[in-house]
C-alpha positions in Angstrom: 2.4 31.4 -12.4 1.3 28.9 -15.9 6.0 29.9 -16.6 6.8 28.7 -13.9 4.6 25.1 -13.8 5.9 24.6 -17.3 9.3 25.0 -15.5 9.0 22.9 -13.1 7.7 19.5 -14.4 10.3 19.8 -17.2 12.7 19.6 -14.0 10.4 16.4 -12.4 10.3 14.7 -16.3 14.5 15.4 -16.1 14.5 13.8 -12.7 11.6 11.2 -13.8 14.1 9.9 -16.7 17.2 9.6 -14.8 16.1 7.7 -11.9 17.2 4.0 -12.1 13.3 2.8 -11.0 12.2 3.8 -14.9 15.2 1.3 -16.2 12.9 -1.4 -14.5 10.2 -0.7 -16.6 9.5 -1.9 -20.6 9.9 1.3 -23.0 6.3 1.3 -24.5 5.1 2.1 -20.6 8.3 4.1 -19.8 6.7 6.0 -22.7 3.0 5.7 -21.3 4.9 6.3 -17.2 6.0 10.0 -18.9 2.7 10.8 -20.3 1.4 10.3 -16.8 -0.7 6.8 -17.3 -0.1 5.0 -14.1 -1.9 2.0 -15.7 0.6 0.1 -17.6 -0.5 -2.9 -17.4 -0.8 -3.3 -13.4 -3.4 -3.7 -11.0 -3.1 -2.7 -8.2 -2.9 -7.0 -6.2 0.2 -7.1 -8.2 1.7 -3.7 -6.5 0.7 -4.7 -3.5 2.7 -7.9 -4.0 5.8 -6.9 -5.1 5.8 -3.6 -2.4 5.5 -6.7 -0.3 2.2 -7.3 0.8 0.4 -11.0 0.3 -1.5 -10.8 -2.2 -4.8 -12.2 -1.2 -4.8 -10.1 1.9 -4.9 -6.7 -0.1 -7.3 -8.2 -2.8 -9.6 -9.0 0.3 -8.4 -5.5 2.0 -8.4 -3.5 -1.4 -12.1 -4.9 -1.9 -13.5 -4.4 0.9 -13.1 -0.9 1.3 -13.9 -0.4 -2.7 -17.4 -2.0 -1.0 -17.9 0.6 1.2 -16.1 3.0 -0.9 -18.9 2.7 -3.7 -22.2 1.4 -1.1 -22.1 -2.1 -2.0 -24.9 -4.3 -0.5 -23.1 -5.7 2.4 -21.7 -2.7 3.0 -24.8 -0.3 3.6 -26.2 -3.1 6.2 -23.6 -3.0 8.1 -23.8 0.1 8.6 -27.2 0.2 9.5 -26.6 -2.2 11.5 -24.2 -0.8 13.4 -26.5 0.6 16.3 -23.9 0.5 19.6 -21.0 2.7 19.4 -19.1 -0.8 20.3 -20.2 -1.6 16.7 -19.6 1.5 15.2 -15.7 0.4 16.7 -15.5 -3.1 15.4 -16.3 -1.2 11.7 -13.5 1.3 12.3 -11.3 -1.0 13.7 -9.9 -3.2 10.5 -9.4 0.1 8.3 -7.2 1.9 10.9 -5.7 -1.1 11.3 -4.8 -1.4 7.5 -3.7 2.3 7.8 -1.4 1.7 10.3 0.1 -1.8 8.3 0.4 -0.1 4.9 2.2 3.0 7.1 4.9 0.2 9.1 5.4 -0.7 5.8 6.1 2.7 3.9 8.4 3.3 7.2 10.1 -0.4 6.4 10.9 0.9 3.1 11.7 4.4 3.3 14.4 2.7 5.9 15.5 0.6 2.8 15.7 2.6 0.7 17.5 5.2 2.7 19.6 2.9 5.3 21.5 6.0 7.1 17.9 7.2 8.3 17.4 3.8 9.9 19.5 5.4 13.5 16.9 8.2 13.0 14.4 7.5 12.5 14.3 4.2 14.6 16.2 6.5 17.6 13.7 8.8 17.4 10.8 7.2 19.2 11.6 3.7 20.9 7.5 2.9 21.0 6.8 4.0 17.9 9.8 2.1 16.2 8.2 -1.2 18.0 4.6 -0.2 16.4 6.2 0.0 13.0 8.6 -3.0 13.1 5.2 -5.3 14.8 2.8 -3.7 11.8 5.1 -4.3 9.1 5.0 -7.8 8.5 5.5 -8.7 4.6 3.2 -10.8 2.7 6.0 -13.9 3.1 5.1 -13.5 7.3 1.0 -14.0 6.1 1.0 -16.4 3.4 0.3 -19.7 5.0 -2.8 -17.6 6.4 -3.8 -18.0 2.7 -2.8 -21.3 1.6 -5.4 -23.5 0.5 -6.2 -26.1 3.7 -7.3 -28.3 1.0 -3.9 -28.7 -0.6 -2.6 -29.7 2.1 -4.7 -32.2 3.3 -3.7 -34.5 0.2 
């Protein structure tokens, strides 16, 4: 079992080393990545922006999710005060919408990486394709929502 795992590791490292995506990183970052260090001087928000999400939107969502995951005071209050089914539904809808958005962006990104898949994936389910298109908005589509309104008044 250990020998098979080591063989699989060697095969996967060889595949990663041959990847054109690895060339986008600096030599020190490549060395760290190949050792399994995925935190190579970037933040989740920067990576989200590189993936096409609005950075401020992502920071807000990430902060919100972290607050819930780490039981911040405000998240504890919200959960404690949600005493109706409608309130629980409201608290649950935002994370679900975020998940749908992330999945839709992943589908869009997949189709960009593999253009031939567009015909197959797109034809598979027209309704699903429409939902993915609707939710796959990018950061540039919503940048105006995060602009500082005081700057636009000057």
